[in-house]
N, CA and C atoms of all chains as a GROMACS GRO file, in nm:
protein
  585
    1MET      N    1  -1.061  -0.466   0.898
    1MET     CA    2  -1.048  -0.386   0.961
    1MET      C    3  -1.095  -0.260   0.886
    2ILE      N    4  -1.141  -0.156   0.918
    2ILE     CA    5  -1.158  -0.022   0.849
    2ILE      C    6  -1.017   0.128   0.875
    3ARG      N    7  -1.047   0.212   0.862
    3ARG     CA    8  -0.951   0.326   0.923
    3ARG      C    9  -0.963   0.371   1.053
    4SER      N   10  -1.136   0.379   1.108
    4SER     CA   11  -1.177   0.428   1.197
    4SER      C   12  -1.157   0.304   1.296
    5GLU      N   13  -1.152   0.188   1.263
    5GLU     CA   14  -1.097   0.072   1.399
    5GLU      C   15  -0.996   0.046   1.423
    6LEU      N   16  -0.890   0.152   1.302
    6LEU     CA   17  -0.735   0.100   1.276
    6LEU      C   18  -0.700   0.179   1.384
    7ILE      N   19  -0.765   0.343   1.374
    7ILE     CA   20  -0.739   0.531   1.474
    7ILE      C   21  -0.826   0.451   1.597
    8GLN      N   22  -0.916   0.362   1.643
    8GLN     CA   23  -0.932   0.314   1.757
    8GLN      C   24  -0.803   0.250   1.826
    9LYS      N   25  -0.793   0.174   1.749
    9LYS     CA   26  -0.701   0.022   1.768
    9LYS      C   27  -0.546   0.172   1.890
   10ILE      N   28  -0.520   0.258   1.755
   10ILE     CA   29  -0.408   0.308   1.879
   10ILE      C   30  -0.447   0.366   1.953
   11ALA      N   31  -0.511   0.436   1.906
   11ALA     CA   32  -0.582   0.548   2.046
   11ALA      C   33  -0.634   0.508   2.194
   12ASP      N   34  -0.670   0.312   2.177
   12ASP     CA   35  -0.680   0.275   2.316
   12ASP      C   36  -0.538   0.250   2.368
   13GLU      N   37  -0.403   0.214   2.253
   13GLU     CA   38  -0.283   0.223   2.310
   13GLU      C   39  -0.209   0.358   2.366
   14ASN      N   40  -0.286   0.494   2.331
   14ASN     CA   41  -0.246   0.580   2.370
   14ASN      C   42  -0.322   0.658   2.439
   15PRO      N   43  -0.358   0.619   2.589
   15PRO     CA   44  -0.415   0.692   2.589
   15PRO      C   45  -0.430   0.883   2.638
   16HIS      N   46  -0.258   0.882   2.621
   16HIS     CA   47  -0.252   1.054   2.703
   16HIS      C   48  -0.280   1.107   2.588
   17LEU      N   49  -0.287   1.084   2.424
   17LEU     CA   50  -0.336   1.174   2.269
   17LEU      C   51  -0.488   1.125   2.302
   18PHE      N   52  -0.566   1.273   2.249
   18PHE     CA   53  -0.654   1.277   2.193
   18PHE      C   54  -0.685   1.260   2.066
   19GLN      N   55  -0.812   1.143   2.135
   19GLN     CA   56  -0.888   1.106   1.958
   19GLN      C   57  -0.864   1.162   1.804
   20ARG      N   58  -0.858   1.322   1.805
   20ARG     CA   59  -0.868   1.394   1.732
   20ARG      C   60  -0.715   1.407   1.649
   21ASP      N   61  -0.700   1.379   1.769
   21ASP     CA   62  -0.509   1.323   1.746
   21ASP      C   63  -0.436   1.222   1.666
   22VAL      N   64  -0.537   1.113   1.731
   22VAL     CA   65  -0.426   1.053   1.623
   22VAL      C   66  -0.510   1.037   1.520
   23GLU      N   67  -0.656   1.017   1.504
   23GLU     CA   68  -0.655   1.074   1.359
   23GLU      C   69  -0.593   1.131   1.294
   24ARG      N   70  -0.569   1.261   1.316
   24ARG     CA   71  -0.465   1.346   1.220
   24ARG      C   72  -0.323   1.306   1.206
   25ILE      N   73  -0.277   1.180   1.357
   25ILE     CA   74  -0.160   1.099   1.251
   25ILE      C   75  -0.198   0.987   1.163
   26VAL      N   76  -0.288   0.908   1.165
   26VAL     CA   77  -0.314   0.789   1.064
   26VAL      C   78  -0.323   0.852   0.945
   27ASN      N   79  -0.441   0.945   0.979
   27ASN     CA   80  -0.433   1.034   0.853
   27ASN      C   81  -0.324   1.107   0.765
   28ALA      N   82  -0.245   1.130   0.827
   28ALA     CA   83  -0.112   1.197   0.814
   28ALA      C   84  -0.005   1.100   0.726
   29ILE      N   85  -0.024   0.997   0.770
   29ILE     CA   86   0.076   0.923   0.685
   29ILE      C   87  -0.008   0.849   0.580
   30PHE      N   88  -0.120   0.827   0.591
   30PHE     CA   89  -0.140   0.796   0.422
   30PHE      C   90  -0.152   0.893   0.326
   31GLU      N   91  -0.193   1.006   0.416
   31GLU     CA   92  -0.192   1.106   0.262
   31GLU      C   93  -0.018   1.165   0.251
   32GLU      N   94   0.077   1.125   0.296
   32GLU     CA   95   0.239   1.058   0.289
   32GLU      C   96   0.274   1.014   0.179
   33ILE      N   97   0.215   0.878   0.169
   33ILE     CA   98   0.247   0.761   0.142
   33ILE      C   99   0.154   0.826  -0.048
   34ILE      N  100   0.039   0.837  -0.028
   34ILE     CA  101  -0.028   0.967  -0.194
   34ILE      C  102   0.063   1.026  -0.207
   35GLU      N  103   0.070   1.161  -0.144
   35GLU     CA  104   0.157   1.206  -0.160
   35GLU      C  105   0.341   1.209  -0.278
   36ALA      N  106   0.344   1.121  -0.203
   36ALA     CA  107   0.505   1.086  -0.221
   36ALA      C  108   0.481   1.010  -0.412
   37LEU      N  109   0.399   0.913  -0.389
   37LEU     CA  110   0.322   0.892  -0.567
   37LEU      C  111   0.265   0.949  -0.631
   38SER      N  112   0.217   1.092  -0.599
   38SER     CA  113   0.157   1.152  -0.685
   38SER      C  114   0.287   1.157  -0.741
   39ARG      N  115   0.426   1.233  -0.683
   39ARG     CA  116   0.516   1.307  -0.726
   39ARG      C  117   0.598   1.204  -0.801
   40GLY      N  118   0.581   1.086  -0.828
   40GLY     CA  119   0.606   0.989  -0.875
   40GLY      C  120   0.749   0.906  -0.778
   41ASP      N  121   0.788   0.963  -0.641
   41ASP     CA  122   0.838   0.880  -0.552
   41ASP      C  123   0.809   0.726  -0.499
   42ARG      N  124   0.887   0.661  -0.468
   42ARG     CA  125   0.854   0.506  -0.386
   42ARG      C  126   0.780   0.538  -0.255
   43VAL      N  127   0.756   0.423  -0.211
   43VAL     CA  128   0.769   0.436  -0.032
   43VAL      C  129   0.783   0.297  -0.001
   44GLU      N  130   0.924   0.293   0.071
   44GLU     CA  131   0.904   0.188   0.098
   44GLU      C  132   0.932   0.162   0.253
   45LEU      N  133   0.913   0.027   0.276
   45LEU     CA  134   0.826   0.028   0.452
   45LEU      C  135   0.856  -0.137   0.460
   46ARG      N  136   1.001  -0.167   0.476
   46ARG     CA  137   1.074  -0.292   0.504
   46ARG      C  138   1.013  -0.388   0.600
   47GLY      N  139   0.973  -0.495   0.539
   47GLY     CA  140   0.934  -0.590   0.695
   47GLY      C  141   0.760  -0.607   0.625
   48PHE      N  142   0.696  -0.462   0.583
   48PHE     CA  143   0.565  -0.496   0.543
   48PHE      C  144   0.533  -0.474   0.376
   49GLY      N  145   0.560  -0.361   0.292
   49GLY     CA  146   0.605  -0.369   0.190
   49GLY      C  147   0.650  -0.256   0.096
   50ALA      N  148   0.586  -0.215  -0.024
   50ALA     CA  149   0.670  -0.096  -0.107
   50ALA      C  150   0.556  -0.071  -0.196
   51PHE      N  151   0.545   0.107  -0.215
   51PHE     CA  152   0.427   0.172  -0.284
   51PHE      C  153   0.525   0.198  -0.401
   52SER      N  154   0.492   0.211  -0.540
   52SER     CA  155   0.554   0.222  -0.645
   52SER      C  156   0.438   0.296  -0.706
   53VAL      N  157   0.495   0.334  -0.795
   53VAL     CA  158   0.409   0.395  -0.936
   53VAL      C  159   0.468   0.362  -1.116
   54LYS      N  160   0.345   0.310  -1.182
   54LYS     CA  161   0.423   0.147  -1.285
   54LYS      C  162   0.331   0.250  -1.428
   55LYS      N  163   0.392   0.260  -1.488
   55LYS     CA  164   0.384   0.339  -1.632
   55LYS      C  165   0.267   0.280  -1.700
   56ARG      N  166   0.204   0.284  -1.719
   56ARG     CA  167   0.068   0.231  -1.844
   56ARG      C  168   0.116   0.234  -1.973
   57ASP      N  169   0.159   0.212  -2.050
   57ASP     CA  170   0.201   0.257  -2.192
   57ASP      C  171   0.052   0.306  -2.302
   58ALA      N  172   0.070   0.445  -2.350
   58ALA     CA  173  -0.106   0.384  -2.472
   58ALA      C  174  -0.121   0.347  -2.548
   59ARG      N  175  -0.228   0.238  -2.521
   59ARG     CA  176  -0.278   0.166  -2.637
   59ARG      C  177  -0.432   0.204  -2.665
   60THR      N  178  -0.445   0.128  -2.800
   60THR     CA  179  -0.581   0.098  -2.862
   60THR      C  180  -0.718   0.004  -2.825
   61GLY      N  181  -0.785   0.102  -2.693
   61GLY     CA  182  -0.823  -0.018  -2.596
   61GLY      C  183  -0.965  -0.016  -2.724
   62ARG      N  184  -1.049  -0.114  -2.642
   62ARG     CA  185  -1.246  -0.108  -2.730
   62ARG      C  186  -1.348  -0.112  -2.597
   63ASN      N  187  -1.423  -0.082  -2.621
   63ASN     CA  188  -1.598  -0.071  -2.564
   63ASN      C  189  -1.557  -0.135  -2.584
   64PRO      N  190  -1.613  -0.244  -2.452
   64PRO     CA  191  -1.639  -0.407  -2.483
   64PRO      C  192  -1.808  -0.380  -2.518
   65ARG      N  193  -1.877  -0.267  -2.508
   65ARG     CA  194  -2.020  -0.286  -2.532
   65ARG      C  195  -2.084  -0.307  -2.654
   66THR      N  196  -1.970  -0.198  -2.676
   66THR     CA  197  -2.004  -0.142  -2.875
   66THR      C  198  -1.891  -0.211  -2.975
   67GLY      N  199  -1.823  -0.280  -2.898
   67GLY     CA  200  -1.677  -0.334  -2.991
   67GLY      C  201  -1.630  -0.140  -3.096
   68GLU      N  202  -1.630  -0.043  -3.064
   68GLU     CA  203  -1.579   0.041  -3.063
   68GLU      C  204  -1.443   0.091  -3.010
   69SER      N  205  -1.290   0.095  -3.049
   69SER     CA  206  -1.185   0.124  -3.062
   69SER      C  207  -1.178   0.277  -3.023
   70VAL      N  208  -1.102   0.285  -2.874
   70VAL     CA  209  -1.068   0.434  -2.828
   70VAL      C  210  -0.922   0.448  -2.809
   71GLU      N  211  -0.842   0.575  -2.827
   71GLU     CA  212  -0.751   0.568  -2.780
   71GLU      C  213  -0.716   0.557  -2.629
   72VAL      N  214  -0.675   0.456  -2.531
   72VAL     CA  215  -0.661   0.494  -2.391
   72VAL      C  216  -0.494   0.589  -2.411
   73GLU      N  217  -0.494   0.717  -2.315
   73GLU     CA  218  -0.363   0.728  -2.308
   73GLU      C  219  -0.240   0.659  -2.208
   74GLU      N  220  -0.102   0.749  -2.189
   74GLU     CA  221  -0.042   0.674  -2.098
   74GLU      C  222  -0.031   0.693  -1.992
   75LYS      N  223  -0.048   0.634  -1.909
   75LYS     CA  224  -0.100   0.692  -1.755
   75LYS      C  225  -0.029   0.604  -1.643
   76HIS      N  226   0.001   0.596  -1.556
   76HIS     CA  227   0.051   0.646  -1.444
   76HIS      C  228  -0.030   0.565  -1.278
   77VAL      N  229   0.023   0.484  -1.320
   77VAL     CA  230  -0.088   0.389  -1.156
   77VAL      C  231  -0.054   0.276  -1.042
   78PRO      N  232  -0.054   0.334  -0.891
   78PRO     CA  233  -0.016   0.248  -0.811
   78PRO      C  234   0.022   0.149  -0.755
   79PHE      N  235   0.176   0.064  -0.733
   79PHE     CA  236   0.133  -0.049  -0.714
   79PHE      C  237   0.170  -0.066  -0.596
   80PHE      N  238   0.169  -0.229  -0.508
   80PHE     CA  239   0.226  -0.222  -0.386
   80PHE      C  240   0.288  -0.343  -0.379
   81LYS      N  241   0.372  -0.372  -0.349
   81LYS     CA  242   0.420  -0.490  -0.326
   81LYS      C  243   0.480  -0.576  -0.234
   82THR      N  244   0.437  -0.688  -0.162
   82THR     CA  245   0.442  -0.644  -0.006
   82THR      C  246   0.603  -0.770   0.046
   83GLY      N  247   0.619  -0.711   0.129
   83GLY     CA  248   0.753  -0.727   0.173
   83GLY      C  249   0.774  -0.888   0.248
   84LYS      N  250   0.858  -0.917   0.222
   84LYS     CA  251   0.914  -1.013   0.276
   84LYS      C  252   0.825  -1.117   0.400
   85LEU      N  253   0.903  -0.992   0.479
   85LEU     CA  254   0.848  -1.066   0.603
   85LEU      C  255   0.710  -1.047   0.648
   86LEU      N  256   0.600  -1.019   0.561
   86LEU     CA  257   0.482  -0.997   0.564
   86LEU      C  258   0.400  -1.089   0.514
   87ARG      N  259   0.472  -1.093   0.399
   87ARG     CA  260   0.452  -1.259   0.288
   87ARG      C  261   0.478  -1.382   0.386
   88ASP      N  262   0.612  -1.358   0.481
   88ASP     CA  263   0.626  -1.491   0.475
   88ASP      C  264   0.552  -1.526   0.638
   89ARG      N  265   0.482  -1.392   0.643
   89ARG     CA  266   0.360  -1.393   0.831
   89ARG      C  267   0.250  -1.466   0.751
   90LEU      N  268   0.218  -1.417   0.656
   90LEU     CA  269   0.072  -1.449   0.558
   90LEU      C  270   0.064  -1.653   0.583
   91ASN      N  271   0.193  -1.671   0.575
   91ASN     CA  272   0.211  -1.798   0.548
   91ASN      C  273   0.249  -1.894   0.668
   92GLY      N  274   0.207  -1.833   0.708
   92GLY     CA  275   0.243  -1.909   0.903
   92GLY      C  276   0.458  -1.931   0.897
   93ASN      N  277   0.536  -1.896   0.826
   93ASN     CA  278   0.609  -1.873   0.866
   93ASN      C  279   0.718  -1.764   0.939
   94ALA      N  280   0.644  -1.658   1.038
   94ALA     CA  281   0.723  -1.591   1.078
   94ALA      C  282   0.657  -1.562   1.205
   95MET      N  283   1.446   1.328  -1.100
   95MET     CA  284   1.481   1.179  -1.078
   95MET      C  285   1.384   1.155  -0.876
   96SER      N  286   1.285   1.112  -0.910
   96SER     CA  287   1.239   0.976  -0.818
   96SER      C  288   1.308   0.908  -0.717
   97LYS      N  289   1.263   0.927  -0.592
   97LYS     CA  290   1.360   0.901  -0.412
   97LYS      C  291   1.226   0.789  -0.406
   98THR      N  292   1.293   0.758  -0.286
   98THR     CA  293   1.274   0.629  -0.226
   98THR      C  294   1.266   0.735  -0.069
   99LEU      N  295   1.117   0.668   0.014
   99LEU     CA  296   1.068   0.730   0.088
   99LEU      C  297   1.083   0.588   0.214
  100THR      N  298   1.140   0.625   0.324
  100THR     CA  299   1.125   0.536   0.414
  100THR      C  300   1.065   0.549   0.539
  101ARG      N  301   1.043   0.502   0.645
  101ARG     CA  302   0.963   0.491   0.790
  101ARG      C  303   1.010   0.617   0.780
  102MET      N  304   1.087   0.747   0.828
  102MET     CA  305   1.192   0.744   0.890
  102MET      C  306   1.079   0.927   0.831
  103ASP      N  307   1.066   0.927   0.702
  103ASP     CA  308   0.959   1.044   0.589
  103ASP      C  309   0.828   1.048   0.680
  104LEU      N  310   0.788   0.891   0.638
  104LEU     CA  311   0.657   0.916   0.751
  104LEU      C  312   0.650   0.959   0.841
  105SER      N  313   0.746   0.903   0.942
  105SER     CA  314   0.740   0.985   1.057
  105SER      C  315   0.770   1.090   1.111
  106GLU      N  316   0.798   1.175   1.008
  106GLU     CA  317   0.899   1.336   0.997
  106GLU      C  318   0.723   1.408   0.972
  107ALA      N  319   0.618   1.326   0.880
  107ALA     CA  320   0.536   1.416   0.829
  107ALA      C  321   0.393   1.353   0.963
  108VAL      N  322   0.459   1.277   1.068
  108VAL     CA  323   0.328   1.288   1.132
  108VAL      C  324   0.419   1.385   1.282
  109PHE      N  325   0.537   1.389   1.264
  109PHE     CA  326   0.559   1.485   1.400
  109PHE      C  327   0.577   1.659   1.303
  110ARG      N  328   0.541   1.663   1.248
  110ARG     CA  329   0.482   1.770   1.181
  110ARG      C  330   0.325   1.825   1.195
  111GLU      N  331   0.288   1.716   1.180
  111GLU     CA  332   0.154   1.721   1.189
  111GLU      C  333   0.090   1.750   1.356
  112VAL      N  334   0.156   1.652   1.406
  112VAL     CA  335   0.124   1.684   1.570
  112VAL      C  336   0.230   1.706   1.644
  113GLY      N  337   0.200   1.763   1.768
  113GLY     CA  338   0.334   1.831   1.801
  113GLY      C  339   0.444   1.687   1.925
  114LEU      N  340   0.409   1.595   1.875
  114LEU     CA  341   0.490   1.489   1.919
  114LEU      C  342   0.631   1.435   1.887
  115SER      N  343   0.680   1.390   2.063
  115SER     CA  344   0.871   1.369   2.014
  115SER      C  345   0.917   1.263   1.805
  116ARG      N  346   1.030   1.306   1.783
  116ARG     CA  347   1.052   1.256   1.686
  116ARG      C  348   1.035   1.074   1.685
  117ASN      N  349   1.116   1.006   1.840
  117ASN     CA  350   1.089   0.912   1.850
  117ASN      C  351   0.948   0.790   1.890
  118GLU      N  352   0.886   0.916   1.965
  118GLU     CA  353   0.713   0.905   1.975
  118GLU      C  354   0.667   0.907   1.820
  119SER      N  355   0.710   1.013   1.767
  119SER     CA  356   0.589   0.932   1.557
  119SER      C  357   0.628   0.824   1.590
  120ALA      N  358   0.792   0.832   1.597
  120ALA     CA  359   0.861   0.699   1.509
  120ALA      C  360   0.695   0.566   1.541
  121GLN      N  361   0.718   0.567   1.670
  121GLN     CA  362   0.673   0.420   1.743
  121GLN      C  363   0.476   0.430   1.724
  122LEU      N  364   0.471   0.540   1.686
  122LEU     CA  365   0.280   0.524   1.608
  122LEU      C  366   0.314   0.471   1.506
  123VAL      N  367   0.384   0.558   1.389
  123VAL     CA  368   0.414   0.449   1.205
  123VAL      C  369   0.439   0.334   1.247
  124GLU      N  370   0.544   0.296   1.370
  124GLU     CA  371   0.522   0.162   1.360
  124GLU      C  372   0.404   0.065   1.421
  125SER      N  373   0.326   0.154   1.518
  125SER     CA  374   0.235   0.052   1.543
  125SER      C  375   0.110   0.028   1.462
  126VAL      N  376   0.097   0.178   1.375
  126VAL     CA  377  -0.023   0.159   1.225
  126VAL      C  378  -0.020   0.016   1.137
  127LEU      N  379   0.135   0.025   1.079
  127LEU     CA  380   0.179  -0.079   1.010
  127LEU      C  381   0.130  -0.201   1.122
  128ASN      N  382   0.237  -0.214   1.200
  128ASN     CA  383   0.182  -0.355   1.292
  128ASN      C  384   0.032  -0.435   1.298
  129HIS      N  385  -0.044  -0.260   1.315
  129HIS     CA  386  -0.161  -0.311   1.353
  129HIS      C  387  -0.262  -0.370   1.228
  130MET      N  388  -0.205  -0.326   1.071
  130MET     CA  389  -0.226  -0.316   1.039
  130MET      C  390  -0.179  -0.462   0.943
  131SER      N  391  -0.066  -0.556   0.969
  131SER     CA  392  -0.011  -0.689   0.912
  131SER      C  393  -0.074  -0.768   0.940
  132ASP      N  394  -0.123  -0.705   1.130
  132ASP     CA  395  -0.195  -0.804   1.250
  132ASP      C  396  -0.307  -0.865   1.147
  133ALA      N  397  -0.416  -0.789   1.101
  133ALA     CA  398  -0.505  -0.739   1.079
  133ALA      C  399  -0.561  -0.868   0.940
  134LEU      N  400  -0.460  -0.836   0.885
  134LEU     CA  401  -0.381  -0.910   0.733
  134LEU      C  402  -0.352  -1.098   0.738
  135VAL      N  403  -0.291  -1.091   0.831
  135VAL     CA  404  -0.212  -1.239   0.923
  135VAL      C  405  -0.373  -1.270   0.946
  136ARG      N  406  -0.417  -1.236   1.033
  136ARG     CA  407  -0.532  -1.252   1.089
  136ARG      C  408  -0.640  -1.330   0.988
  137GLY      N  409  -0.591  -1.308   0.852
  137GLY     CA  410  -0.676  -1.320   0.719
  137GLY      C  411  -0.810  -1.213   0.697
  138GLU      N  412  -0.780  -1.088   0.743
  138GLU     CA  413  -0.897  -0.988   0.783
  138GLU      C  414  -0.854  -0.892   0.654
  139THR      N  415  -0.957  -0.861   0.557
  139THR     CA  416  -0.961  -0.756   0.507
  139THR      C  417  -0.920  -0.586   0.560
  140VAL      N  418  -0.825  -0.518   0.482
  140VAL     CA  419  -0.784  -0.368   0.581
  140VAL      C  420  -0.851  -0.238   0.489
  141LYS      N  421  -0.952  -0.197   0.500
  141LYS     CA  422  -0.986  -0.078   0.444
  141LYS      C  423  -0.980   0.067   0.463
  142ILE      N  424  -0.866   0.147   0.394
  142ILE     CA  425  -0.809   0.226   0.487
  142ILE      C  426  -1.003   0.351   0.339
  143SER      N  427  -1.044   0.422   0.408
  143SER     CA  428  -1.149   0.488   0.290
  143SER      C  429  -0.992   0.592   0.185
  144SER      N  430  -1.084   0.625   0.171
  144SER     CA  431  -0.937   0.705   0.017
  144SER      C  432  -0.833   0.668   0.000
  145PHE      N  433  -0.768   0.555   0.044
  145PHE     CA  434  -0.678   0.466  -0.008
  145PHE      C  435  -0.714   0.390  -0.055
  146GLY      N  436  -0.691   0.317  -0.020
  146GLY     CA  437  -0.698   0.188  -0.106
  146GLY      C  438  -0.777   0.043   0.042
  147THR      N  439  -0.731  -0.053  -0.050
  147THR     CA  440  -0.831  -0.192   0.011
  147THR      C  441  -0.673  -0.292   0.047
  148PHE      N  442  -0.686  -0.351   0.187
  148PHE     CA  443  -0.514  -0.460   0.132
  148PHE      C  444  -0.614  -0.574   0.166
  149SER      N  445  -0.603  -0.719   0.068
  149SER     CA  446  -0.682  -0.847   0.123
  149SER      C  447  -0.607  -0.916   0.083
  150VAL      N  448  -0.603  -1.047   0.145
  150VAL     CA  449  -0.562  -1.123   0.152
  150VAL      C  450  -0.646  -1.265   0.095
  151ARG      N  451  -0.538  -1.335  -0.028
  151ARG     CA  452  -0.596  -1.379  -0.132
  151ARG      C  453  -0.546  -1.556  -0.099
  152ASP      N  454  -0.635  -1.657  -0.125
  152ASP     CA  455  -0.531  -1.813  -0.134
  152ASP      C  456  -0.500  -1.819  -0.251
  153LYS      N  457  -0.392  -1.867  -0.248
  153LYS     CA  458  -0.391  -1.942  -0.423
  153LYS      C  459  -0.364  -2.053  -0.422
  154ALA      N  460  -0.412  -2.148  -0.465
  154ALA     CA  461  -0.414  -2.325  -0.505
  154ALA      C  462  -0.266  -2.348  -0.565
  155ALA      N  463  -0.220  -2.476  -0.524
  155ALA     CA  464  -0.094  -2.524  -0.536
  155ALA      C  465  -0.122  -2.531  -0.717
  156ARG      N  466   0.000  -2.557  -0.755
  156ARG     CA  467   0.000  -2.589  -0.910
  156ARG      C  468   0.156  -2.637  -0.932
  157VAL      N  469   0.135  -2.668  -1.042
  157VAL     CA  470   0.287  -2.691  -1.166
  157VAL      C  471   0.345  -2.606  -1.152
  158GLY      N  472   0.482  -2.618  -1.153
  158GLY     CA  473   0.571  -2.436  -1.203
  158GLY      C  474   0.702  -2.489  -1.322
  159ARG      N  475   0.742  -2.383  -1.310
  159ARG     CA  476   0.907  -2.392  -1.415
  159ARG      C  477   0.930  -2.307  -1.403
  160ASN      N  478   1.130  -2.403  -1.373
  160ASN     CA  479   1.213  -2.295  -1.384
  160ASN      C  480   1.199  -2.198  -1.504
  161PRO      N  481   1.221  -2.085  -1.491
  161PRO     CA  482   1.241  -2.049  -1.678
  161PRO      C  483   1.368  -2.120  -1.718
  162LYS      N  484   1.488  -2.107  -1.639
  162LYS     CA  485   1.621  -2.095  -1.677
  162LYS      C  486   1.631  -2.251  -1.729
  163THR      N  487   1.553  -2.352  -1.640
  163THR     CA  488   1.662  -2.518  -1.706
  163THR      C  489   1.503  -2.582  -1.743
  164GLY      N  490   1.349  -2.514  -1.741
  164GLY     CA  491   1.282  -2.573  -1.807
  164GLY      C  492   1.223  -2.658  -1.677
  165GLU      N  493   1.307  -2.660  -1.547
  165GLU     CA  494   1.218  -2.787  -1.494
  165GLU      C  495   1.111  -2.786  -1.453
  166GLU      N  496   1.036  -2.857  -1.396
  166GLU     CA  497   0.919  -2.829  -1.369
  166GLU      C  498   0.913  -2.860  -1.160
  167VAL      N  499   0.869  -2.721  -1.104
  167VAL     CA  500   0.875  -2.752  -0.975
  167VAL      C  501   0.744  -2.746  -0.932
  168PRO      N  502   0.692  -2.827  -0.812
  168PRO     CA  503   0.580  -2.774  -0.720
  168PRO      C  504   0.561  -2.626  -0.702
  169ILE      N  505   0.461  -2.533  -0.670
  169ILE     CA  506   0.412  -2.442  -0.599
  169ILE      C  507   0.345  -2.446  -0.552
  170LEU      N  508   0.381  -2.471  -0.425
  170LEU     CA  509   0.251  -2.519  -0.258
  170LEU      C  510   0.130  -2.360  -0.290
  171PRO      N  511   0.005  -2.487  -0.199
  171PRO     CA  512  -0.064  -2.320  -0.182
  171PRO      C  513  -0.051  -2.222  -0.070
  172ARG      N  514  -0.036  -2.071  -0.109
  172ARG     CA  515  -0.048  -1.978  -0.034
  172ARG      C  516  -0.104  -1.853  -0.023
  173ARG      N  517  -0.085  -1.791   0.076
  173ARG     CA  518  -0.198  -1.650   0.077
  173ARG      C  519  -0.100  -1.574   0.020
  174VAL      N  520  -0.148  -1.473  -0.068
  174VAL     CA  521  -0.098  -1.349  -0.070
  174VAL      C  522  -0.172  -1.208  -0.084
  175LEU      N  523  -0.065  -1.197  -0.037
  175LEU     CA  524  -0.170  -1.010   0.018
  175LEU      C  525  -0.172  -0.913  -0.179
  176THR      N  526  -0.338  -0.865  -0.134
  176THR     CA  527  -0.280  -0.709  -0.315
  176THR      C  528  -0.396  -0.632  -0.214
  177PHE      N  529  -0.300  -0.524  -0.252
  177PHE     CA  530  -0.341  -0.418  -0.246
  177PHE      C  531  -0.409  -0.321  -0.374
  178ARG      N  532  -0.587  -0.299  -0.311
  178ARG     CA  533  -0.632  -0.241  -0.459
  178ARG      C  534  -0.645  -0.082  -0.424
  179PRO      N  535  -0.613   0.006  -0.476
  179PRO     CA  536  -0.573   0.157  -0.468
  179PRO      C  537  -0.747   0.178  -0.467
  180SER      N  538  -0.794   0.306  -0.421
  180SER     CA  539  -0.844   0.388  -0.408
  180SER      C  540  -0.863   0.482  -0.524
  181HIS      N  541  -0.990   0.516  -0.583
  181HIS     CA  542  -1.036   0.597  -0.691
  181HIS      C  543  -0.985   0.718  -0.650
  182LEU      N  544  -1.027   0.727  -0.539
  182LEU     CA  545  -0.872   0.864  -0.544
  182LEU      C  546  -0.743   0.923  -0.567
  183MET      N  547  -0.693   0.758  -0.526
  183MET     CA  548  -0.553   0.770  -0.499
  183MET      C  549  -0.516   0.736  -0.657
  184LYS      N  550  -0.583   0.654  -0.707
  184LYS     CA  551  -0.502   0.672  -0.843
  184LYS      C  552  -0.509   0.807  -0.976
  185ASP      N  553  -0.659   0.838  -0.939
  185ASP     CA  554  -0.699   0.988  -0.974
  185ASP      C  555  -0.538   1.085  -0.959
  186ARG      N  556  -0.577   1.078  -0.842
  186ARG     CA  557  -0.384   1.210  -0.784
  186ARG      C  558  -0.294   1.106  -0.841
  187VAL      N  559  -0.275   1.022  -0.848
  187VAL     CA  560  -0.134   1.014  -0.892
  187VAL      C  561  -0.112   0.982  -1.048
  188ALA      N  562  -0.232   0.931  -1.072
  188ALA     CA  563  -0.282   0.979  -1.263
  188ALA      C  564  -0.205   1.148  -1.281
  189ALA      N  565  -0.303   1.188  -1.202
  189ALA     CA  566  -0.292   1.335  -1.232
  189ALA      C  567  -0.151   1.369  -1.205
  190GLY      N  568  -0.049   1.396  -1.109
  190GLY     CA  569   0.033   1.369  -1.014
  190GLY      C  570   0.152   1.350  -1.138
  191ASN      N  571   0.175   1.242  -1.192
  191ASN     CA  572   0.243   1.252  -1.327
  191ASN      C  573   0.211   1.241  -1.500
  192LYS      N  574   0.107   1.312  -1.437
  192LYS     CA  575   0.054   1.340  -1.626
  192LYS      C  576   0.198   1.350  -1.705
  193THR      N  577   0.250   1.322  -1.810
  193THR     CA  578   0.373   1.428  -1.922
  193THR      C  579   0.363   1.494  -2.006
  194GLU      N  580   0.293   1.624  -1.971
  194GLU     CA  581   0.329   1.704  -2.056
  194GLU      C  582   0.306   1.673  -2.257
  195ALA      N  583   0.212   1.664  -2.357
  195ALA     CA  584   0.257   1.612  -2.464
  195ALA      C  585   0.277   1.739  -2.534
   0.00000   0.00000   0.00000
């Protein structure tokens, strides 16, 4: 399923809404999650999962092609942990 | 200090974006999460451009060990969900959390 298919499903269920508003709604949800993570906040969606930010320490990396060492700076990366309900549903337990 | 957002904050974002009631905004957030979950349970990959990709992977059975007791426990084959953030999300999260040196 891709973004446009998700938008279509929501639009089909809500015939009273304009397609362009459904697009704005779906986009606003994903945008809000990215903004929260960019501020260092977590987003916890019970049953679905939680988005958080993890810190990756600075390290000395290596260019795999040349073998040359490179300093990799500390950085923060997005992380998702699946919620219990969804994890159980994936395994047919709910 | 970092805080935790919930469904309520996402509904609030929808409410601000389009002039719907708070109640309807909350229902829309729920529908989005439900459609994504249903697709994943069917084994589909959910690919949201400029956000990221959720995919389901099959894990084989293996023998695990209780780290406390050292006891061997069988781990059954199972399906797990992985999320791969888009480049855009990674870049924005990295930029937003950059600590000044």
